[in-house]
N, CA, C and O of each residue as an XYZ file, in Angstrom:
924
protein
N       0.848     -1.199      0.000
C       0.000      0.000      0.000
C       0.883      1.247      0.000
O       1.887      1.305      0.710
N       0.502      2.243     -0.799
C       1.278      3.473     -0.868
C       0.874      4.440      0.247
O      -0.312      4.681      0.473
N       1.869      4.986      0.936
C       1.621      6.012      1.936
C       1.624      7.380      1.272
O       1.065      8.341      1.799
N       2.257      7.453      0.117
C       2.321      8.645     -0.720
C       2.626      8.164     -2.127
O       3.203      7.087     -2.276
N       2.268      8.907     -3.169
C       2.552      8.432     -4.527
C       4.020      8.038     -4.720
O       4.921      8.855     -4.532
N       4.245      6.784     -5.095
C       5.590      6.290     -5.345
C       6.327      5.802     -4.119
O       7.453      5.318     -4.232
N       5.713      5.919     -2.935
C       6.340      5.462     -1.690
C       5.428      4.407     -1.060
O       4.309      4.710     -0.647
N       5.908      3.191     -0.993
C       5.084      2.051     -0.571
C       5.519      1.530      0.795
O       6.710      1.454      1.096
N       4.535      1.173      1.611
C       4.806      0.495      2.882
C       4.937     -0.994      2.612
O       4.026     -1.617      2.067
N       6.080     -1.565      2.998
C       6.300     -3.004      2.889
C       6.887     -3.478      4.207
O       7.955     -3.021      4.614
N       6.183     -4.406      4.886
C       6.600     -4.832      6.219
C       6.652     -3.581      7.112
O       5.695     -2.807      7.133
N       7.735     -3.375      7.836
C       7.892     -2.172      8.664
C       8.796     -1.149      7.976
O       9.352     -0.263      8.624
N       8.934     -1.282      6.662
C       9.849     -0.443      5.888
C       9.084      0.376      4.846
O       7.876      0.231      4.662
N       9.843      1.239      4.177
C       9.329      1.976      3.038
C      10.139      1.601      1.810
O      11.334      1.320      1.903
N       9.473      1.599      0.649
C      10.167      1.371     -0.607
C       9.819      2.497     -1.563
O       8.651      2.715     -1.888
N      10.839      3.206     -2.007
C      10.653      4.324     -2.940
C      10.892      3.774     -4.338
O      12.021      3.475     -4.729
N       9.808      3.650     -5.070
C       9.819      2.857     -6.295
C      10.718      3.427     -7.383
O      11.538      2.700     -7.945
N      10.585      4.685     -7.684
C      11.310      5.276     -8.808
C      12.815      5.176     -8.611
O      13.551      4.850     -9.543
N      13.271      5.459     -7.387
C      14.702      5.447     -7.093
C      15.192      4.078     -6.608
O      16.391      3.891     -6.402
N      14.283      3.130     -6.426
C      14.621      1.773     -5.953
C      15.381      1.829     -4.622
O      16.480      1.291     -4.490
N      14.764      2.493     -3.647
C      15.384      2.681     -2.337
C      14.550      1.973     -1.269
O      13.339      2.176     -1.176
N      15.209      1.144     -0.469
C      14.596      0.519      0.698
C      14.993      1.337      1.925
O      16.172      1.634      2.114
N      14.025      1.702      2.754
C      14.282      2.516      3.937
C      13.856      1.730      5.177
O      12.723      1.257      5.274
N      14.792      1.600      6.125
C      14.552      0.824      7.345
C      14.801      1.717      8.555
O      15.802      2.431      8.605
N      13.909      1.681      9.517
C      14.005      2.555     10.688
C      14.469      1.843     11.947
O      14.130      0.682     12.174
N      15.248      2.542     12.766
C      15.581      2.202     14.154
C      15.697      0.706     14.459
O      14.771      0.101     14.999
N      16.832      0.125     14.110
C      17.069     -1.297     14.402
C      17.345     -1.546     15.887
O      16.926     -2.568     16.432
N      18.042     -0.622     16.538
C      18.412     -0.772     17.958
C      19.007     -2.145     18.244
O      18.624     -2.820     19.199
N      19.950     -2.541     17.396
C      20.639     -3.813     17.630
C      21.418     -3.735     18.934
O      22.040     -2.715     19.231
N      21.384     -4.805     19.709
C      22.014     -4.827     21.025
C      21.056     -4.531     22.158
O      21.467     -4.473     23.317
N      19.777     -4.340     21.841
C      18.783     -3.994     22.866
C      18.650     -5.102     23.904
O      18.520     -4.828     25.097
N      18.684     -6.361     23.446
C      18.537     -7.473     24.405
C      19.702     -7.521     25.384
O      19.494     -7.715     26.582
N      20.935     -7.346     24.885
C      22.087     -7.363     25.776
C      22.001     -6.233     26.798
O      22.363     -6.410     27.961
N      21.521     -5.071     26.357
C      21.350     -3.951     27.273
C      20.347     -4.291     28.374
O      20.566     -3.970     29.542
N      19.238     -4.946     27.991
C      18.239     -5.354     28.982
C      18.806     -6.413     29.933
O      18.547     -6.381     31.136
N      19.577     -7.343     29.381
C      20.201     -8.383     30.213
C      21.097     -7.771     31.282
O      21.098     -8.222     32.427
N      21.858     -6.743     30.912
C      22.743     -6.075     31.858
C      21.963     -5.383     32.981
O      22.483     -5.170     34.076
N      20.702     -5.038     32.684
C      19.840     -4.408     33.686
C      19.084     -5.438     34.519
O      18.303     -5.073     35.398
N      19.311     -6.719     34.250
C      18.663     -7.772     35.016
C      17.387     -8.296     34.406
O      16.691     -9.101     35.025
N      17.060     -7.850     33.186
C      15.854     -8.330     32.505
C      16.219     -9.592     31.725
O      17.040     -9.545     30.810
N      15.615    -10.701     32.085
C      15.976    -11.989     31.492
C      15.191    -12.237     30.214
O      14.252    -13.032     30.180
N      15.601    -11.538     29.165
C      14.955    -11.696     27.858
C      15.922    -12.443     26.941
O      17.096    -12.079     26.871
N      15.460    -13.476     26.238
C      16.373    -14.228     25.360
C      16.788    -13.397     24.144
O      16.024    -12.570     23.648
N      18.001    -13.633     23.682
C      18.523    -12.883     22.537
C      18.189    -13.630     21.244
O      19.056    -14.244     20.622
N      16.917    -13.564     20.857
C      16.454    -14.345     19.712
C      15.929    -13.493     18.570
O      15.670    -14.016     17.486
N      15.764    -12.183     18.785
C      15.101    -11.392     17.760
C      15.976    -11.153     16.537
O      15.453    -10.950     15.442
N      17.317    -11.173     16.703
C      18.179    -10.848     15.571
C      17.976    -11.812     14.404
O      18.017    -11.401     13.244
N      17.759    -13.078     14.703
C      17.551    -14.065     13.643
C      16.378    -13.664     12.757
O      16.446    -13.796     11.535
N      15.287    -13.168     13.380
C      14.122    -12.759     12.601
C      14.390    -11.454     11.856
O      13.995    -11.308     10.699
N      15.061    -10.502     12.512
C      15.407     -9.243     11.843
C      16.234     -9.526     10.592
O      15.962     -8.993      9.517
N      17.241    -10.370     10.753
C      18.129    -10.716      9.631
C      17.326    -11.346      8.496
O      17.491    -10.978      7.333
N      16.456    -12.296      8.838
C      15.672    -12.999      7.822
C      14.716    -12.055      7.105
O      14.519    -12.171      5.895
N      14.120    -11.120      7.843
C      13.166    -10.196      7.221
C      13.883     -9.232      6.279
O      13.381     -8.936      5.194
N      15.047     -8.743      6.687
C      15.804     -7.857      5.805
C      16.302     -8.629      4.580
O      16.244     -8.124      3.459
N      16.779     -9.827      4.795
C      17.228    -10.662      3.670
C      16.100    -10.888      2.675
O      16.318    -10.825      1.465
N      14.904    -11.150      3.172
C      13.746    -11.368      2.306
C      13.385    -10.105      1.530
O      13.054    -10.175      0.346
N      13.447     -8.945      2.199
C      13.145     -7.677      1.523
C      14.150     -7.390      0.410
O      13.772     -6.930     -0.668
N      15.423     -7.661      0.668
C      16.455     -7.426     -0.341
C      16.237     -8.334     -1.553
O      16.401     -7.898     -2.693
N      15.871     -9.580     -1.313
C      15.618    -10.512     -2.416
C      14.360    -10.122     -3.197
O      14.331    -10.203     -4.425
N      13.340     -9.706     -2.481
C      12.060     -9.371     -3.107
C      12.128     -8.088     -3.917
O      11.551     -8.009     -5.002
N      12.834     -7.073     -3.398
C      12.800     -5.739     -3.996
C      14.029     -5.403     -4.837
O      13.950     -4.557     -5.727
N      15.154     -6.048     -4.572
C      16.427     -5.745     -5.250
C      16.703     -4.240     -5.279
O      16.896     -3.680     -6.358
N      16.727     -3.566     -4.112
C      16.929     -2.120     -4.100
C      18.343     -1.734     -4.554
O      19.305     -2.466     -4.321
N      18.444     -0.580     -5.200
C      19.763     -0.056     -5.566
C      20.446      0.562     -4.349
O      21.668      0.504     -4.211
N      19.635      1.155     -3.469
C      20.142      1.742     -2.235
C      19.296      1.252     -1.065
O      18.091      1.038     -1.202
N      19.939      1.078      0.082
C      19.231      0.802      1.331
C      19.674      1.844      2.339
O      20.868      2.026      2.574
N      18.704      2.530      2.936
C      18.990      3.597      3.899
C      18.475      3.176      5.265
O      17.299      2.850      5.423
N      19.367      3.186      6.255
C      18.990      2.951      7.651
C      18.891      4.324      8.313
O      19.889      5.037      8.412
N      17.688      4.699      8.770
C      17.475      6.074      9.232
C      17.785      6.259     10.725
O      17.008      6.861     11.466
N      18.929      5.729     11.142
C      19.430      6.040     12.479
C      19.079      5.042     13.559
O      18.199      4.197     13.397
N      19.806      5.165     14.687
C      19.696      4.243     15.821
C      19.808      2.797     15.357
O      18.950      1.961     15.640
N      20.884      2.530     14.641
C      21.138      1.154     14.208
C      21.642      0.317     15.379
O      21.504     -0.906     15.369
N      22.230      0.971     16.398
C      22.664      0.291     17.614
C      21.963      0.917     18.809
O      21.352      1.980     18.690
N      22.050      0.260     19.960
C      21.268      0.713     21.111
C      22.079      1.445     22.175
O      21.628      2.465     22.697
N      23.258      0.948     22.502
C      24.046      1.534     23.587
C      24.574      2.918     23.191
O      25.045      3.116     22.071
N      24.487      3.870     24.128
C      24.976      5.221     23.861
C      26.496      5.311     23.963
O      27.143      5.882     23.085
N      27.071      4.751     25.030
C      28.443      5.076     25.408
C      29.460      3.968     25.147
O      30.619      4.079     25.548
N      29.034      2.918     24.488
C      29.954      1.807     24.226
C      29.447      1.027     23.021
O      28.383      1.322     22.476
N      30.219      0.035     22.617
C      29.774     -0.916     21.597
C      29.753     -2.285     22.259
O      30.805     -2.820     22.608
N      28.589     -2.846     22.432
C      28.472     -4.147     23.089
C      28.871     -5.253     22.117
O      28.945     -5.030     20.909
N      29.124     -6.433     22.646
C      29.460     -7.581     21.803
C      28.341     -7.885     20.809
O      28.593     -8.201     19.646
N      27.111     -7.783     21.288
C      25.979     -8.059     20.415
C      25.904     -7.044     19.278
O      25.591     -7.401     18.142
N      26.191     -5.778     19.584
C      26.176     -4.747     18.550
C      27.258     -4.997     17.501
O      26.995     -4.918     16.301
N      28.484     -5.301     17.959
C      29.569     -5.603     17.022
C      29.151     -6.716     16.065
O      29.245     -6.572     14.846
N      28.692     -7.815     16.629
C      28.384     -8.998     15.816
C      27.177     -8.793     14.914
O      27.236     -9.066     13.715
N      26.085     -8.313     15.491
C      24.841     -8.205     14.722
C      24.896     -7.122     13.656
O      24.472     -7.338     12.521
N      25.423     -5.948     14.027
C      25.466     -4.866     13.045
C      26.437     -5.189     11.911
O      26.171     -4.861     10.754
N      27.542     -5.819     12.232
C      28.479     -6.224     11.179
C      27.804     -7.174     10.191
O      28.005     -7.062      8.982
N      27.013     -8.098     10.701
C      26.319     -9.049      9.823
C      25.262     -8.363      8.960
O      25.103     -8.701      7.787
N      24.538     -7.398      9.539
C      23.527     -6.663      8.771
C      24.186     -5.835      7.670
O      23.702     -5.808      6.539
N      25.287     -5.163      7.997
C      25.985     -4.354      6.991
C      26.474     -5.242      5.843
O      26.304     -4.897      4.673
N      27.072     -6.368      6.173
C      27.559     -7.297      5.142
C      26.407     -7.794      4.273
O      26.534     -7.864      3.050
N      25.291     -8.137      4.899
C      24.121     -8.630      4.164
C      23.638     -7.599      3.154
O      23.429     -7.925      1.986
N      23.460     -6.370      3.592
C      22.927     -5.332      2.708
C      23.903     -5.002      1.588
O      23.499     -4.832      0.438
N      25.190     -4.912      1.922
C      26.178     -4.509      0.922
C      26.442     -5.574     -0.136
O      27.064     -5.286     -1.159
N      25.983     -6.785      0.093
C      26.119     -7.829     -0.928
C      25.336     -7.481     -2.192
O      25.728     -7.865     -3.293
N      24.220     -6.747     -2.030
C      23.339     -6.517     -3.179
C      22.869     -5.074     -3.334
O      22.133     -4.767     -4.272
N      23.284     -4.179     -2.427
C      22.731     -2.829     -2.433
C      23.750     -1.842     -1.862
O      24.542     -2.193     -0.987
N      23.724     -0.623     -2.358
C      24.504      0.444     -1.722
C      23.865      0.743     -0.359
O      22.642      0.831     -0.251
N      24.683      0.897      0.665
C      24.181      1.143      2.021
C      24.537      2.545      2.487
O      25.680      2.987      2.375
N      23.531      3.232      3.012
C      23.733      4.548      3.618
C      23.132      4.509      5.016
O      21.959      4.175      5.179
N      23.927      4.848      6.020
C      23.461      4.876      7.403
C      23.341      6.321      7.857
O      24.315      7.073      7.819
N      22.139      6.711      8.290
C      21.933      8.015      8.908
C      22.261      7.883     10.394
O      21.754      6.982     11.063
N      23.089      8.759     10.902
C      23.491      8.680     12.302
C      22.349      9.114     13.219
O      21.811     10.212     13.073
N      21.983      8.243     14.168
C      20.933      8.560     15.131
C      21.509      8.975     16.465
O      22.726      8.941     16.652
N      20.657      9.365     17.394
C      21.138      9.810     18.703
C      21.727      8.671     19.530
O      22.500      8.926     20.454
N      21.378      7.413     19.218
C      21.987      6.268     19.898
C      23.309      5.850     19.247
O      24.010      4.981     19.767
N      23.644      6.457     18.128
C      24.805      6.023     17.349
C      26.046      6.865     17.620
O      26.839      7.128     16.716
N      26.206      7.284     18.869
C      27.344      8.145     19.203
C      28.677      7.438     19.005
O      29.669      8.079     18.658
N      28.714      6.127     19.221
C      29.939      5.349     18.993
C      29.643      4.296     17.927
O      29.491      3.110     18.218
N      29.570      4.760     16.710
C      29.279      3.891     15.569
C      30.482      3.769     14.635
O      30.600      2.798     13.888
N      31.366      4.755     14.683
C      32.463      4.859     13.720
C      33.332      3.600     13.625
O      33.651      3.194     12.507
N      33.737      2.954     14.737
C      34.594      1.765     14.609
C      33.971      0.638     13.794
O      34.647     -0.003     12.990
N      32.669      0.397     14.007
C      31.994     -0.661     13.234
C      31.883     -0.246     11.774
O      32.171     -1.036     10.875
N      31.466      0.994     11.539
C      31.264      1.480     10.175
C      32.572      1.448      9.383
O      32.592      1.034      8.224
N      33.657      1.886     10.012
C      34.942      1.896      9.315
C      35.427      0.482      9.012
O      35.970      0.224      7.938
N      35.229     -0.432      9.959
C      35.669     -1.809      9.730
C      34.924     -2.435      8.562
O      35.492     -3.235      7.819
N      33.643     -2.072      8.394
C      32.826     -2.667      7.330
C      32.711     -1.751      6.107
O      31.944     -2.032      5.185
N      33.481     -0.650      6.105
C      33.461      0.316      4.981
C      32.042      0.790      4.679
O      31.620      0.830      3.523
N      31.319      1.146      5.731
C      29.943      1.623      5.601
C      29.900      3.153      5.662
O      30.631      3.772      6.436
N      29.054      3.742      4.857
C      28.919      5.189      4.777
C      27.938      5.684      5.839
O      26.783      5.260      5.866
N      28.403      6.589      6.721
C      27.554      7.163      7.770
C      27.463      8.673      7.555
O      28.482      9.351      7.430
N      26.230      9.195      7.512
C      26.007     10.617      7.268
C      24.981     11.153      8.261
O      24.249     10.386      8.887
N      24.935     12.476      8.397
C      23.954     13.114      9.286
C      22.578     13.176      8.632
O      21.557     13.087      9.313
N      22.554     13.325      7.326
C      21.303     13.343      6.568
C      21.626     12.978      5.125
O      22.785     12.984      4.712
N      20.585     12.661      4.370
C      20.785     12.281      2.970
C      19.583     12.771      2.180
O      18.438     12.565      2.582
N      19.850     13.417      1.057
C      18.776     13.946      0.223
C      18.932     13.435     -1.196
O      20.021     13.490     -1.767
N      17.861     12.946     -1.757
C      17.837     12.481     -3.133
C      16.569     12.997     -3.787
O      15.464     12.749     -3.304
N      16.734     13.712     -4.882
C      15.599     14.321     -5.562
C      14.883     15.248     -4.575
O      15.503     16.176     -4.056
N      13.609     15.022     -4.307
C      12.862     15.896     -3.395
C      12.616     15.244     -2.041
O      11.755     15.697     -1.286
N      13.365     14.180     -1.722
C      13.167     13.439     -0.472
C      14.393     13.581      0.418
O      15.521     13.358     -0.021
N      14.163     13.951      1.663
C      15.236     14.098      2.644
C      15.077     13.026      3.722
O      13.994     12.841      4.276
N      16.172     12.326      4.007
C      16.172     11.259      5.007
C      16.938     11.754      6.235
O      18.105     12.131      6.132
N      16.285     11.750      7.383
C      16.872     12.189      8.644
C      16.534     11.177      9.725
O      15.607     10.381      9.575
N      17.301     11.212     10.830
C      16.884     10.376     11.953
C      15.630     10.956     12.601
O      14.674     10.226     12.862
N      15.627     12.247     12.859
C      14.428     12.877     13.409
C      14.603     13.481     14.779
O      13.679     14.103     15.303
N      15.796     13.307     15.384
C      16.035     13.898     16.705
C      16.425     15.365     16.605
O      16.309     16.114     17.575
N      16.892     15.773     15.420
C      17.307     17.155     15.178
C      16.758     17.585     13.818
O      16.760     16.799     12.870
N      16.293     18.821     13.723
C      15.817     19.364     12.450
C      17.008     19.946     11.703
O      17.679     20.853     12.194
N      17.262     19.422     10.523
C      18.393     19.871      9.713
C      17.875     20.562      8.456
O      17.172     19.957      7.647
N      18.228     21.828      8.303
C      17.772     22.618      7.155
C      18.868     22.687      6.115
O      20.038     22.487      6.441
N      18.511     22.972      4.840
C      17.167     23.239      4.333
C      16.346     21.960      4.232
O      16.894     20.874      4.047
N      15.036     22.097      4.355
C      14.146     20.945      4.335
C      13.607     20.706      2.931
O      13.328     21.650      2.192
N      13.464     19.440      2.573
C      12.964     19.071      1.254
C      11.436     18.994      1.250
O      10.784     19.150      2.283
N      10.898     18.754      0.083
C       9.441     18.647     -0.075
C       8.891     17.479      0.737
O       7.809     17.575      1.316
N       9.641     16.373      0.779
C       9.259     15.188      1.541
C      10.383     14.879      2.528
O      11.554     14.857      2.151
N      10.028     14.640      3.787
C      10.990     14.303      4.837
C      10.599     12.952      5.422
O       9.443     12.740      5.787
N      11.559     12.046      5.510
C      11.328     10.727      6.110
C      12.219     10.593      7.338
O      13.434     10.764      7.249
N      11.606     10.284      8.500
C      12.353     10.173      9.747
C      11.996      8.885     10.500
O      10.989      8.234     10.223
N      12.856      8.547     11.456
C      12.576      7.504     12.433
C      12.456      8.161     13.796
O      11.682      9.104     13.962
N      13.213      7.676     14.776
C      13.377      8.272     16.103
C      12.145      8.161     17.000
O      12.274      7.833     18.180
N      10.970      8.426     16.470
C       9.765      8.515     17.291
C       9.252      7.158     17.749
O       8.637      7.069     18.812
N       9.489      6.089     16.972
C       8.941      4.753     17.253
C       7.421      4.808     17.430
O       6.912      4.311     18.435
N       6.690      5.391     16.492
C       5.248      5.578     16.709
C       4.473      4.269     16.794
O       4.757      3.300     16.091
N       3.483      4.279     17.683
C       2.551      3.160     17.831
C       1.209      3.748     18.256
O       1.140      4.889     18.714
N       0.161      2.974     18.103
C      -1.162      3.416     18.555
C      -1.826      2.308     19.356
O      -1.490      1.131     19.224
N      -2.777      2.713     20.189
C      -3.623      1.751     20.896
C      -5.077      2.169     20.662
O      -5.354      3.272     20.189
N      -5.992      1.267     21.001
C      -7.410      1.526     20.797
C      -8.147      1.394     22.128
O      -7.750      0.624     23.002
N      -9.202      2.146     22.257
C      -9.961      2.184     23.510
C     -10.426      0.793     23.932
O     -10.435      0.476     25.121
N     -10.811     -0.038     22.965
C     -11.284     -1.383     23.293
C     -10.168     -2.353     23.638
O     -10.419     -3.419     24.201
N      -8.907     -1.980     23.294
C      -7.746     -2.849     23.575
C      -6.604     -1.983     24.107
O      -5.556     -1.882     23.470
N      -6.798     -1.364     25.259
C      -5.849     -0.356     25.750
C      -4.472     -0.895     26.119
O      -3.506     -0.133     26.166
N      -4.365     -2.187     26.381
C      -3.068     -2.746     26.782
C      -2.209     -3.148     25.583
O      -1.040     -3.496     25.747
N      -2.782     -3.101     24.387
C      -2.031     -3.488     23.189
C      -1.619     -2.260     22.392
O      -2.396     -1.320     22.224
N      -0.374     -2.284     21.901
C       0.114     -1.211     21.034
C       0.523     -1.796     19.694
O       1.035     -2.913     19.611
N       0.287     -1.018     18.647
C       0.572     -1.475     17.293
C       1.498     -0.467     16.612
O       1.187      0.721     16.524
N       2.637     -0.962     16.133
C       3.559     -0.094     15.407
C       2.848      0.532     14.217
O       2.028     -0.117     13.567
N       3.160      1.789     13.932
C       2.455      2.456     12.840
C       3.354      3.441     12.088
O       4.395      3.871     12.585
N       2.921      3.774     10.896
C       3.505      4.836     10.093
C       2.615      6.066     10.216
O       1.394      5.949     10.321
N       3.225      7.237     10.204
C       2.479      8.494     10.257
C       2.828      9.345      9.039
O       3.958      9.327      8.551
N       1.837     10.085      8.561
C       2.088     11.056      7.492
C       1.294     12.323      7.764
O       0.093     12.274      8.029
N       1.984     13.462      7.693
C       1.313     14.732      7.913
C       2.179     15.875      7.424
O       3.155     15.669      6.703
N       1.814     17.073      7.820
C       2.518     18.269      7.373
C       3.454     18.778      8.457
O       3.092     18.843      9.632
N       4.672     19.140      8.040
C       5.565     19.916      8.885
C       5.935     21.159      8.091
O       6.718     21.106      7.143
N       5.349     22.284      8.505
C       5.489     23.539      7.761
C       5.082     23.298      6.304
O       3.928     22.955      6.049
N       6.000     23.467      5.338
C       5.639     23.294      3.931
C       6.002     21.906      3.407
O       5.810     21.618      2.226
N       6.519     21.060      4.270
C       6.957     19.728      3.851
C       5.956     18.655      4.251
O       5.187     18.831      5.195
N       5.974     17.541      3.524
C       5.238     16.352      3.935
C       6.187     15.510      4.774
O       7.300     15.204      4.346
N       5.746     15.139      5.962
C       6.559     14.381      6.901
C       6.031     12.957      7.020
O       4.848     12.742      7.283
N       6.927     11.983      6.822
C       6.582     10.574      7.021
C       7.428     10.051      8.175
O       8.652     10.187      8.166
N       6.775      9.453      9.165
C       7.449      8.928     10.354
C       7.347      7.411     10.336
O       6.257      6.848     10.237
N       8.516      6.751     10.436
C       8.574      5.295     10.353
C       8.587      4.651     11.733
O       9.113      5.240     12.677
N       8.025      3.464     11.869
C       8.140      2.721     13.133
C       9.520      2.098     13.265
O      10.267      2.014     12.290
N       9.851      1.666     14.457
C      11.097      0.958     14.689
C      11.031     -0.437     14.080
O       9.995     -1.100     14.137
N      12.150     -0.881     13.493
C      12.234     -2.242     12.975
C      12.644     -3.223     14.072
O      12.676     -4.433     13.850
N      12.956     -2.695     15.252
C      13.260     -3.552     16.396
C      11.979     -4.271     16.812
O      10.945     -3.633     17.008
N      12.041     -5.572     16.946
C      10.826     -6.366     17.126
C      10.400     -6.517     18.578
O       9.284     -6.964     18.844
N      11.258     -6.156     19.521
C      10.899     -6.244     20.937
C      10.086     -5.034     21.371
O       9.051     -5.167     22.024
N      10.567     -3.853     21.002
C       9.916     -2.613     21.420
C       8.629     -2.385     20.635
O       8.634     -2.389     19.404
N       7.529     -2.187     21.356
C       6.250     -1.926     20.691
C       6.148     -0.491     20.219
O       5.372     -0.186     19.313
N       6.933      0.403     20.831
C       6.907      1.796     20.423
C       6.178      2.692     21.408
O       5.661      2.233     22.427
N       6.148      3.970     21.088
C       5.521      4.982     21.940
C       4.124      5.309     21.416
O       3.954      5.653     20.246
N       3.139      5.201     22.284
C       1.738      5.393     21.903
C       1.461      6.873     21.648
O       1.436      7.675     22.581
N       1.256      7.225     20.390
C       1.046      8.629     20.031
C      -0.316      9.155     20.472
O      -0.536     10.366     20.487
N      -1.242      8.245     20.836
C      -2.553      8.680     21.315
C      -2.521      9.049     22.795
O      -3.478      9.625     23.313
N      -1.405      8.712     23.487
C      -1.322      8.965     24.928
C      -0.079      9.739     25.343
O      -0.118     10.501     26.309
N       1.024      9.553     24.623
C       2.300     10.146     25.033
C       2.644     11.385     24.233
O       2.196     11.553     23.098
N       3.438     12.246     24.832
C       3.931     13.423     24.126
C       5.016     12.996     23.130
O       5.809     12.104     23.432
N       5.060     13.619     21.952
C       6.056     13.216     20.949
C       7.483     13.528     21.383
O       7.722     14.441     22.174
N       8.426     12.755     20.853
C       9.847     12.934     21.128
C      10.524     13.822     20.093
O      11.343     14.677     20.431
N      10.175     13.612     18.835
C      10.848     14.324     17.749
C      10.435     15.794     17.708
O       9.254     16.103     17.862
N      11.391     16.705     17.503
C      11.040     18.115     17.356
C      10.141     18.370     16.150
O       9.402     19.354     16.127
N      10.197     17.494     15.151
C       9.291     17.642     14.015
C       7.843     17.508     14.473
O       6.989     18.310     14.092
N       7.568     16.496     15.291
C       6.198     16.252     15.735
C       5.777     17.204     16.850
O       4.595     17.517     16.987
N       6.747     17.669     17.653
C       6.424     18.650     18.687
C       5.932     19.953     18.079
O       5.163     20.690     18.695
N       6.385     20.225     16.865
C       6.029     21.470     16.187
C       5.048     21.253     15.050
O       4.968     22.061     14.125
N       4.307     20.168     15.120
C       3.304     19.864     14.102
C       1.990     19.496     14.804
O       1.968     19.213     16.002
N       0.918     19.505     14.045
C      -0.386     19.110     14.577
C      -0.540     17.597     14.400
O      -1.068     17.130     13.391
N      -0.069     16.840     15.398
C      -0.037     15.389     15.259
C      -1.441     14.782     15.145
O      -1.599     13.702     14.576
N      -2.448     15.458     15.676
C      -3.817     14.943     15.583
C      -4.307     14.866     14.141
O      -5.216     14.098     13.826
N      -3.694     15.672     13.262
C      -4.115     15.681     11.860
C      -3.340     14.687     11.006
O      -3.619     14.547      9.816
N      -2.362     13.989     11.604
C      -1.574     13.022     10.847
C      -2.394     11.772     10.543
O      -3.265     11.378     11.318
N      -2.098     11.157      9.398
C      -2.742      9.912      9.008
C      -1.927      8.728      9.518
O      -0.719      8.833      9.730
N      -2.615      7.590      9.713
C      -2.013      6.420     10.367
C      -2.180      5.171      9.505
O      -3.257      4.888      8.979
N      -1.066      4.427      9.379
C      -1.082      3.109      8.742
C      -0.449      2.105      9.694
O       0.589      2.389     10.292
N      -1.067      0.927      9.843
C      -0.508     -0.148     10.665
C      -0.101     -1.299      9.756
O      -0.842     -1.676      8.848
N       1.088     -1.858     10.007
C       1.572     -3.009      9.247
C       1.478     -4.248     10.123
O       2.204     -4.383     11.108
N       0.583     -5.144      9.757
C       0.446     -6.425     10.455
C       0.539     -7.539      9.404
O       1.548     -7.629      8.704
N      -0.482     -8.382      9.277
C      -0.489     -9.379      8.212
C      -0.610     -8.717      6.846
O      -0.190     -9.277      5.834
N      -1.192     -7.510      6.828
C      -1.224     -6.639      5.664
C      -1.220     -5.197      6.177
O      -1.141     -4.967      7.384
N      -1.303     -4.240      5.277
C      -1.267     -2.829      5.675
C      -2.695     -2.334      5.869
O      -3.551     -2.509      5.002
N      -2.939     -1.704      7.037
C      -4.266     -1.181      7.362
C      -4.195      0.342      7.502
O      -3.331      0.878      8.196
N      -5.118      1.019      6.831
C      -5.199      2.476      6.934
C      -6.267      2.843      7.960
O      -7.389      2.340      7.896
N      -5.919      3.730      8.919
C      -6.839      4.055     10.009
C      -7.271      5.520     10.027
O      -7.834      5.979     11.021
N      -7.020      6.253      8.956
C      -7.444      7.645      8.942
C      -6.552      8.506      9.823
O      -5.370      8.210     10.001
N      -7.119      9.564     10.369
C      -6.337     10.524     11.144
C      -6.280     10.161     12.622
O      -7.178      9.519     13.165
N      -5.195     10.592     13.250
C      -4.989     10.309     14.687
C      -6.191     10.768     15.501
O      -6.623     10.060     16.410
N      -6.734     11.931     15.195
C      -7.828     12.496     15.996
C      -9.101     11.638     15.953
O      -9.971     11.781     16.812
N      -9.210     10.756     14.965
C     -10.413      9.933     14.828
C     -10.241      8.517     15.374
O     -11.169      7.711     15.320
N      -9.051      8.216     15.901
C      -8.796      6.866     16.429
C      -9.363      6.744     17.836
O      -9.122      7.600     18.686
N     -10.108      5.692     18.075
C     -10.678      5.487     19.416
C     -10.776      3.991     19.733
O     -11.231      3.617     20.814
């Protein structure tokens, strides 16, 4: 399903058809090890599924470019063993068949050693044609006609099922630009409920989030209209 003309939602990713670009948001690799260090006994099993899903997307779409829109790793002040191993494998997988561009996120303060070892390109932002790719924690000008960000990890809940959250895509206006917000590709984190919580990204803090449109990716893509009408 298209979230905008020429931009399709596939799984928890976006595919820009004309430019053959696959866009993946917030992997947060190493999240399980971080939780383990805090005493949370969660098994480290999600990477196998993340790897398989990305591998399947690369085979299905054959993108010319793959863009990771920040927070590819989880730890702020170090590189954990899980981050070294998992991120290296993801970079190798993508670079086998696609040019890789990594947007630096706020969790990626110590990313350079991994990126340099794997000859991966890391940038603060990336613009192609009229589309600008940012992590979303900082507004970087000049802004393009279309802006794609991560960072927010948007999710929604419903009044009849208040304990469940569903990862979602958002689309709305930020000043004169169209803003698309991607969910996290991390499979453990359900995300931040935009119907209850204050937004994290400065883009959404300065926009009318109630007027944004919502798409949920489950067994297929579901369109739910505007945030203000969700109940």
